[in-house]
Biotite code that builds the C-alpha atoms (Angstrom):
import biotite.structure as struc

atoms = struc.array([
    struc.Atom([-14.710, -46.053, -47.383], chain_id="A", res_id=1, res_name="UNK", atom_name="CA", element="C"),
    struc.Atom([-15.927, -42.851, -49.727], chain_id="A", res_id=2, res_name="UNK", atom_name="CA", element="C"),
    struc.Atom([-18.266, -40.814, -48.256], chain_id="A", res_id=3, res_name="UNK", atom_name="CA", element="C"),
    struc.Atom([-21.817, -40.491, -49.265], chain_id="A", res_id=4, res_name="UNK", atom_name="CA", element="C"),
    struc.Atom([-23.261, -37.584, -50.973], chain_id="A", res_id=5, res_name="UNK", atom_name="CA", element="C"),
    struc.Atom([-24.704, -36.743, -47.949], chain_id="A", res_id=6, res_name="UNK", atom_name="CA", element="C"),
    struc.Atom([-21.611, -37.057, -45.501], chain_id="A", res_id=7, res_name="UNK", atom_name="CA", element="C"),
    struc.Atom([-20.069, -34.000, -48.419], chain_id="A", res_id=8, res_name="UNK", atom_name="CA", element="C"),
    struc.Atom([-22.816, -32.018, -48.529], chain_id="A", res_id=9, res_name="UNK", atom_name="CA", element="C"),
    struc.Atom([-22.638, -32.292, -44.074], chain_id="A", res_id=10, res_name="UNK", atom_name="CA", element="C"),
    struc.Atom([-19.147, -30.454, -44.751], chain_id="A", res_id=11, res_name="UNK", atom_name="CA", element="C"),
    struc.Atom([-20.283, -28.070, -47.222], chain_id="A", res_id=12, res_name="UNK", atom_name="CA", element="C"),
    struc.Atom([-23.140, -27.472, -45.037], chain_id="A", res_id=13, res_name="UNK", atom_name="CA", element="C"),
    struc.Atom([-21.230, -26.886, -42.254], chain_id="A", res_id=14, res_name="UNK", atom_name="CA", element="C"),
    struc.Atom([-18.410, -24.817, -43.701], chain_id="A", res_id=15, res_name="UNK", atom_name="CA", element="C"),
    struc.Atom([-21.112, -22.570, -44.743], chain_id="A", res_id=16, res_name="UNK", atom_name="CA", element="C"),
    struc.Atom([-21.827, -21.495, -41.117], chain_id="A", res_id=17, res_name="UNK", atom_name="CA", element="C"),
    struc.Atom([-18.677, -20.425, -40.848], chain_id="A", res_id=18, res_name="UNK", atom_name="CA", element="C"),
    struc.Atom([-19.054, -17.301, -43.236], chain_id="A", res_id=19, res_name="UNK", atom_name="CA", element="C"),
    struc.Atom([-17.262, -15.627, -46.462], chain_id="A", res_id=20, res_name="UNK", atom_name="CA", element="C"),
    struc.Atom([-13.787, -16.960, -46.689], chain_id="A", res_id=21, res_name="UNK", atom_name="CA", element="C"),
    struc.Atom([-12.372, -14.489, -43.894], chain_id="A", res_id=22, res_name="UNK", atom_name="CA", element="C"),
    struc.Atom([-14.326, -16.885, -41.613], chain_id="A", res_id=23, res_name="UNK", atom_name="CA", element="C"),
    struc.Atom([-10.314, -18.711, -40.620], chain_id="A", res_id=24, res_name="UNK", atom_name="CA", element="C"),
    struc.Atom([-9.689, -14.775, -38.707], chain_id="A", res_id=25, res_name="UNK", atom_name="CA", element="C"),
    struc.Atom([-12.795, -14.732, -37.184], chain_id="A", res_id=26, res_name="UNK", atom_name="CA", element="C"),
    struc.Atom([-13.534, -16.532, -34.185], chain_id="A", res_id=27, res_name="UNK", atom_name="CA", element="C"),
    struc.Atom([-17.737, -17.541, -35.023], chain_id="A", res_id=28, res_name="UNK", atom_name="CA", element="C"),
    struc.Atom([-19.536, -20.036, -32.996], chain_id="A", res_id=29, res_name="UNK", atom_name="CA", element="C"),
    struc.Atom([-19.288, -22.718, -35.317], chain_id="A", res_id=30, res_name="UNK", atom_name="CA", element="C"),
    struc.Atom([-15.158, -22.364, -35.325], chain_id="A", res_id=31, res_name="UNK", atom_name="CA", element="C"),
    struc.Atom([-14.710, -21.762, -31.071], chain_id="A", res_id=32, res_name="UNK", atom_name="CA", element="C"),
    struc.Atom([-16.989, -25.487, -31.250], chain_id="A", res_id=33, res_name="UNK", atom_name="CA", element="C"),
    struc.Atom([-14.759, -26.665, -33.383], chain_id="A", res_id=34, res_name="UNK", atom_name="CA", element="C"),
    struc.Atom([-12.066, -25.540, -32.600], chain_id="A", res_id=35, res_name="UNK", atom_name="CA", element="C"),
    struc.Atom([-13.214, -26.879, -29.111], chain_id="A", res_id=36, res_name="UNK", atom_name="CA", element="C"),
    struc.Atom([-14.054, -30.651, -30.005], chain_id="A", res_id=37, res_name="UNK", atom_name="CA", element="C"),
    struc.Atom([-10.674, -30.393, -31.682], chain_id="A", res_id=38, res_name="UNK", atom_name="CA", element="C"),
    struc.Atom([-9.062, -29.210, -28.632], chain_id="A", res_id=39, res_name="UNK", atom_name="CA", element="C"),
    struc.Atom([-11.286, -32.702, -27.102], chain_id="A", res_id=40, res_name="UNK", atom_name="CA", element="C"),
    struc.Atom([-11.256, -35.051, -29.477], chain_id="A", res_id=41, res_name="UNK", atom_name="CA", element="C"),
    struc.Atom([-8.248, -35.205, -31.385], chain_id="A", res_id=42, res_name="UNK", atom_name="CA", element="C"),
    struc.Atom([-6.063, -32.939, -29.636], chain_id="A", res_id=43, res_name="UNK", atom_name="CA", element="C"),
    struc.Atom([-4.179, -35.380, -27.241], chain_id="A", res_id=44, res_name="UNK", atom_name="CA", element="C"),
    struc.Atom([-3.535, -37.432, -30.884], chain_id="A", res_id=45, res_name="UNK", atom_name="CA", element="C"),
    struc.Atom([-1.951, -34.225, -33.058], chain_id="A", res_id=46, res_name="UNK", atom_name="CA", element="C"),
    struc.Atom([-0.097, -31.285, -32.307], chain_id="A", res_id=47, res_name="UNK", atom_name="CA", element="C"),
    struc.Atom([-1.648, -28.531, -34.444], chain_id="A", res_id=48, res_name="UNK", atom_name="CA", element="C"),
    struc.Atom([-0.810, -24.763, -33.600], chain_id="A", res_id=49, res_name="UNK", atom_name="CA", element="C"),
    struc.Atom([-4.121, -23.195, -33.315], chain_id="A", res_id=50, res_name="UNK", atom_name="CA", element="C"),
    struc.Atom([-5.079, -24.564, -30.902], chain_id="A", res_id=51, res_name="UNK", atom_name="CA", element="C"),
    struc.Atom([-2.130, -25.421, -29.342], chain_id="A", res_id=52, res_name="UNK", atom_name="CA", element="C"),
    struc.Atom([-2.382, -28.744, -28.723], chain_id="A", res_id=53, res_name="UNK", atom_name="CA", element="C"),
    struc.Atom([0.645, -31.142, -29.504], chain_id="A", res_id=54, res_name="UNK", atom_name="CA", element="C"),
    struc.Atom([-0.218, -34.718, -29.609], chain_id="A", res_id=55, res_name="UNK", atom_name="CA", element="C"),
    struc.Atom([2.746, -37.438, -30.745], chain_id="A", res_id=56, res_name="UNK", atom_name="CA", element="C"),
    struc.Atom([0.986, -39.841, -31.150], chain_id="A", res_id=57, res_name="UNK", atom_name="CA", element="C"),
    struc.Atom([-0.476, -39.417, -34.966], chain_id="A", res_id=58, res_name="UNK", atom_name="CA", element="C"),
    struc.Atom([0.724, -36.656, -37.197], chain_id="A", res_id=59, res_name="UNK", atom_name="CA", element="C"),
    struc.Atom([0.764, -32.706, -37.273], chain_id="A", res_id=60, res_name="UNK", atom_name="CA", element="C"),
    struc.Atom([-2.125, -31.625, -39.040], chain_id="A", res_id=61, res_name="UNK", atom_name="CA", element="C"),
    struc.Atom([0.063, -27.651, -39.001], chain_id="A", res_id=62, res_name="UNK", atom_name="CA", element="C"),
    struc.Atom([0.691, -27.769, -42.319], chain_id="A", res_id=63, res_name="UNK", atom_name="CA", element="C"),
    struc.Atom([-2.355, -30.074, -43.690], chain_id="A", res_id=64, res_name="UNK", atom_name="CA", element="C"),
    struc.Atom([-3.089, -29.994, -46.679], chain_id="A", res_id=65, res_name="UNK", atom_name="CA", element="C"),
    struc.Atom([-6.587, -32.330, -47.144], chain_id="A", res_id=66, res_name="UNK", atom_name="CA", element="C"),
    struc.Atom([-9.391, -31.069, -48.655], chain_id="A", res_id=67, res_name="UNK", atom_name="CA", element="C"),
    struc.Atom([-12.317, -30.850, -46.545], chain_id="A", res_id=68, res_name="UNK", atom_name="CA", element="C"),
    struc.Atom([-13.985, -34.310, -47.676], chain_id="A", res_id=69, res_name="UNK", atom_name="CA", element="C"),
    struc.Atom([-11.374, -35.575, -46.875], chain_id="A", res_id=70, res_name="UNK", atom_name="CA", element="C"),
    struc.Atom([-11.240, -34.556, -43.740], chain_id="A", res_id=71, res_name="UNK", atom_name="CA", element="C"),
    struc.Atom([-14.327, -35.229, -42.759], chain_id="A", res_id=72, res_name="UNK", atom_name="CA", element="C"),
    struc.Atom([-14.157, -38.925, -44.418], chain_id="A", res_id=73, res_name="UNK", atom_name="CA", element="C"),
    struc.Atom([-10.961, -39.807, -42.071], chain_id="A", res_id=74, res_name="UNK", atom_name="CA", element="C"),
    struc.Atom([-12.631, -38.833, -39.399], chain_id="A", res_id=75, res_name="UNK", atom_name="CA", element="C"),
    struc.Atom([-15.227, -40.890, -39.169], chain_id="A", res_id=76, res_name="UNK", atom_name="CA", element="C"),
    struc.Atom([-13.606, -43.692, -40.935], chain_id="A", res_id=77, res_name="UNK", atom_name="CA", element="C"),
    struc.Atom([-10.946, -43.190, -39.505], chain_id="A", res_id=78, res_name="UNK", atom_name="CA", element="C"),
    struc.Atom([-7.707, -45.612, -41.871], chain_id="A", res_id=79, res_name="UNK", atom_name="CA", element="C"),
    struc.Atom([-3.315, -45.266, -41.461], chain_id="A", res_id=80, res_name="UNK", atom_name="CA", element="C"),
    struc.Atom([-3.779, -46.194, -37.558], chain_id="A", res_id=81, res_name="UNK", atom_name="CA", element="C"),
    struc.Atom([-6.405, -43.536, -36.217], chain_id="A", res_id=82, res_name="UNK", atom_name="CA", element="C"),
    struc.Atom([-9.299, -45.678, -35.315], chain_id="A", res_id=83, res_name="UNK", atom_name="CA", element="C"),
    struc.Atom([-12.588, -43.449, -37.114], chain_id="A", res_id=84, res_name="UNK", atom_name="CA", element="C"),
    struc.Atom([-15.125, -41.696, -34.835], chain_id="A", res_id=85, res_name="UNK", atom_name="CA", element="C"),
    struc.Atom([-18.687, -42.152, -36.369], chain_id="A", res_id=86, res_name="UNK", atom_name="CA", element="C"),
    struc.Atom([-19.688, -41.532, -33.072], chain_id="A", res_id=87, res_name="UNK", atom_name="CA", element="C"),
    struc.Atom([-19.267, -37.702, -32.641], chain_id="A", res_id=88, res_name="UNK", atom_name="CA", element="C"),
    struc.Atom([-22.205, -37.618, -34.902], chain_id="A", res_id=89, res_name="UNK", atom_name="CA", element="C"),
    struc.Atom([-21.661, -35.652, -38.118], chain_id="A", res_id=90, res_name="UNK", atom_name="CA", element="C"),
    struc.Atom([-22.134, -32.550, -35.983], chain_id="A", res_id=91, res_name="UNK", atom_name="CA", element="C"),
    struc.Atom([-19.006, -32.261, -33.698], chain_id="A", res_id=92, res_name="UNK", atom_name="CA", element="C"),
    struc.Atom([-17.368, -34.131, -36.993], chain_id="A", res_id=93, res_name="UNK", atom_name="CA", element="C"),
    struc.Atom([-17.712, -31.350, -39.302], chain_id="A", res_id=94, res_name="UNK", atom_name="CA", element="C"),
    struc.Atom([-17.584, -28.551, -37.308], chain_id="A", res_id=95, res_name="UNK", atom_name="CA", element="C"),
    struc.Atom([-14.078, -30.335, -36.685], chain_id="A", res_id=96, res_name="UNK", atom_name="CA", element="C"),
    struc.Atom([-13.638, -30.464, -39.870], chain_id="A", res_id=97, res_name="UNK", atom_name="CA", element="C"),
    struc.Atom([-14.144, -27.455, -40.921], chain_id="A", res_id=98, res_name="UNK", atom_name="CA", element="C"),
    struc.Atom([-12.317, -25.505, -37.763], chain_id="A", res_id=99, res_name="UNK", atom_name="CA", element="C"),
    struc.Atom([-8.933, -27.879, -39.743], chain_id="A", res_id=100, res_name="UNK", atom_name="CA", element="C"),
    struc.Atom([-9.383, -26.560, -43.405], chain_id="A", res_id=101, res_name="UNK", atom_name="CA", element="C"),
    struc.Atom([-9.930, -23.658, -42.393], chain_id="A", res_id=102, res_name="UNK", atom_name="CA", element="C"),
    struc.Atom([-6.741, -22.640, -40.180], chain_id="A", res_id=103, res_name="UNK", atom_name="CA", element="C"),
    struc.Atom([-4.719, -24.282, -42.207], chain_id="A", res_id=104, res_name="UNK", atom_name="CA", element="C"),
    struc.Atom([-5.588, -21.360, -44.755], chain_id="A", res_id=105, res_name="UNK", atom_name="CA", element="C"),
    struc.Atom([-8.225, -23.772, -47.466], chain_id="A", res_id=106, res_name="UNK", atom_name="CA", element="C"),
    struc.Atom([-11.535, -21.436, -47.740], chain_id="A", res_id=107, res_name="UNK", atom_name="CA", element="C"),
    struc.Atom([-9.284, -18.359, -48.524], chain_id="A", res_id=108, res_name="UNK", atom_name="CA", element="C"),
    struc.Atom([-8.007, -20.034, -52.072], chain_id="A", res_id=109, res_name="UNK", atom_name="CA", element="C"),
    struc.Atom([-6.299, -22.563, -52.733], chain_id="A", res_id=110, res_name="UNK", atom_name="CA", element="C"),
    struc.Atom([-8.466, -25.280, -54.036], chain_id="A", res_id=111, res_name="UNK", atom_name="CA", element="C"),
    struc.Atom([-9.618, -26.028, -51.524], chain_id="A", res_id=112, res_name="UNK", atom_name="CA", element="C"),
    struc.Atom([-12.281, -28.607, -51.720], chain_id="A", res_id=113, res_name="UNK", atom_name="CA", element="C"),
    struc.Atom([-9.837, -31.362, -53.693], chain_id="A", res_id=114, res_name="UNK", atom_name="CA", element="C"),
    struc.Atom([-7.989, -33.020, -51.659], chain_id="A", res_id=115, res_name="UNK", atom_name="CA", element="C"),
    struc.Atom([-4.558, -30.861, -52.259], chain_id="A", res_id=116, res_name="UNK", atom_name="CA", element="C"),
])
């Protein structure tokens, strides 16, 4: 399923709450919430070095090259063996997606918004 305009807009809005391009390095309330949500909701399946998780069911997300809208869609609807987590709600999904996206360096250049 393709993300809707509302889903993409919500993802962009969540990203904007992180601040300027250097937000990946700064601990903001949004990035802290995203990290905590990732650990609680995703860490048992996914390894991700910035969150210090070591899940081995799904892929290691440390070197992910996905765009923000793709991450939001994957968390929301699932796919490739992963269930969807729409029940988390848009705010939490956007916090997790923004955290992942910024921690993989996408907010500091490198093309960011697309599915790189």
